C-alpha positions as CSV (number, residue, x, y, z in Angstrom):
1,M,-12.8,139.6,-1.6
2,E,-13.5,142.7,-0.7
3,G,-15.6,144.1,2.5
4,M,-18.5,142.6,3.7
5,S,-21.2,143.2,1.0
6,G,-23.9,144.8,3.4
7,P,-27.3,144.7,2.4
8,Y,-27.8,141.3,0.1
9,L,-30.0,141.6,-2.9
10,I,-32.4,139.0,-3.3
11,R,-34.1,140.1,-6.8
12,G,-34.4,144.0,-8.6
13,S,-34.2,146.9,-5.9
14,V,-35.6,143.8,-2.8
15,S,-32.4,143.2,-0.2
16,L,-31.8,141.8,3.1
17,P,-32.1,144.5,5.8
18,E,-28.5,144.2,7.9
19,A,-30.9,144.5,11.4
20,E,-33.3,142.0,10.6
21,L,-30.5,138.9,10.1
22,M,-29.4,137.3,13.3
23,W,-25.8,135.3,13.5
24,R,-24.6,132.4,15.7
25,F,-21.3,131.3,15.9
26,S,-20.4,128.0,16.9
27,R,-17.0,126.0,16.4
28,S,-16.8,123.8,13.0
29,S,-16.4,120.1,12.4
30,G,-14.5,118.5,10.7
31,P,-10.1,118.4,11.0
32,G,-8.2,121.7,12.3
33,G,-4.8,122.0,13.7
34,Q,-3.6,125.3,15.8
35,H,-5.9,127.3,16.5
36,V,-9.3,125.2,15.9
37,N,-10.4,125.0,19.9
38,T,-11.0,128.4,19.7
39,S,-12.3,129.3,16.6
40,D,-15.8,130.0,15.9
41,S,-15.7,129.3,12.4
42,Q,-19.4,127.8,11.5
43,V,-22.3,130.4,11.1
44,E,-25.5,130.1,11.3
45,L,-28.0,132.8,10.0
46,R,-31.3,133.0,11.3
47,F,-34.2,135.8,9.2
48,D,-37.5,135.8,10.4
49,L,-39.7,135.7,7.6
50,A,-43.1,136.3,8.7
51,R,-42.2,139.2,10.5
52,T,-40.3,141.2,7.7
53,E,-41.5,144.4,6.6
54,A,-38.2,144.1,3.8
55,L,-40.0,141.8,1.5
56,P,-43.7,142.5,-1.1
57,P,-46.5,140.8,0.1
58,V,-47.1,139.1,-3.0
59,W,-42.8,137.8,-2.2
60,K,-43.5,137.1,1.4
61,E,-46.6,135.2,0.9
62,R,-45.0,133.0,-2.4
63,A,-42.3,132.4,0.1
64,L,-44.1,131.2,3.1
65,E,-46.3,129.0,1.0
66,R,-42.6,127.4,-0.7
67,L,-40.6,127.3,2.5
68,A,-43.0,126.2,4.6
69,G,-41.3,122.5,5.3
70,R,-38.5,124.5,6.6
71,L,-39.4,127.4,8.3
72,V,-39.1,127.3,12.4
73,D,-41.8,129.7,13.6
74,G,-41.5,131.7,10.7
75,V,-37.9,131.5,10.6
76,V,-35.6,130.3,8.0
77,S,-32.2,129.1,8.9
78,V,-29.0,128.7,6.9
79,R,-25.9,127.6,7.9
80,A,-22.4,127.6,6.2
81,S,-19.0,126.1,7.3
82,E,-17.5,124.8,4.5
83,H,-14.7,127.8,5.0
84,R,-12.1,127.8,7.6
85,S,-12.4,131.9,8.1
86,Q,-16.1,133.1,10.2
87,W,-15.7,135.9,7.7
88,R,-15.6,133.8,4.5
89,N,-18.7,131.7,6.1
90,R,-21.0,134.9,7.2
91,E,-20.7,135.6,3.4
92,A,-21.9,132.4,2.2
93,A,-24.8,132.2,4.8
94,A,-25.6,135.5,3.6
95,V,-25.2,134.7,-0.2
96,R,-27.1,131.6,0.2
97,L,-30.0,132.7,2.3
98,A,-30.4,135.9,-0.4
99,A,-30.7,132.6,-3.2
100,L,-32.5,131.0,-1.2
101,L,-35.4,134.1,-0.5
102,A,-34.4,134.2,-4.7
103,E,-36.0,131.6,-5.5
104,A,-38.7,130.9,-2.9
105,S,-40.2,134.3,-4.1
106,A,-39.9,134.1,-7.5
107,P,-43.1,134.3,-9.8
108,P,-44.1,130.8,-11.0
109,P,-43.2,129.5,-14.0
110,K,-45.7,130.5,-17.3
111,P,-47.9,127.3,-18.0
112,R,-46.8,125.3,-20.7
113,R,-49.0,125.6,-23.6
114,A,-50.0,122.2,-25.3
115,T,-49.0,122.4,-29.6
116,R,-50.2,119.8,-31.9
117,I,-47.4,117.9,-34.2
118,P,-48.1,118.4,-37.9
119,R,-49.6,115.7,-39.6
120,G,-46.7,115.3,-42.2
121,I,-44.2,115.1,-39.7
122,N,-45.9,112.3,-37.9
123,E,-46.6,110.6,-41.1
124,R,-42.9,110.8,-41.8
125,R,-41.8,109.3,-38.7
126,L,-44.1,106.6,-39.0
127,R,-42.9,105.9,-42.1
128,E,-39.5,105.4,-41.2
129,K,-40.2,103.3,-38.2
130,K,-41.9,101.1,-40.4
131,Q,-39.0,100.7,-42.9
132,R,-36.2,100.4,-40.3
133,A,-38.9,97.1,-38.8
134,D,-38.8,95.9,-42.4
135,T,-35.1,96.1,-42.5
136,K,-34.7,94.6,-39.4
137,R,-37.1,91.5,-40.3
138,G,-35.2,91.0,-43.4
139,R,-31.9,89.9,-41.3
140,S,-33.7,87.1,-39.8
141,G,-32.0,84.0,-40.9
142,R,-35.4,82.5,-41.4
143,D,-35.1,82.0,-45.4
144,W,-31.7,80.8,-45.3
145,G,-32.9,77.5,-45.3
């Protein structure tokens, strides 16, 4: 891995500004060993989505709407504690936040256009279905008498 990758790309040329990221560190849960009681390896990354100027207004609106359940006073929060080193947890949290914002600010998918099934295909399906039913009906032991 290379050094901290600075501004994290969301999509296109839009990235998370380092100045707007709020980091908090605490002791991670789980097993440890030497050094476990002295290292604050769990990372909580907070980003003020409501007040940021880094995102285009349309993206910001979309993200605020889609992440409404996750926001606390307009701030989105992400935690990472899967690695033993704080540095790797910082990377993981920042990448997770960037991915979350990219997904939340993405344009909605194009609506599905309904298409008609060609009559020939439908007729063939029904014909094959009837043949299969006849085959199965012929297997019953009623006529063996």
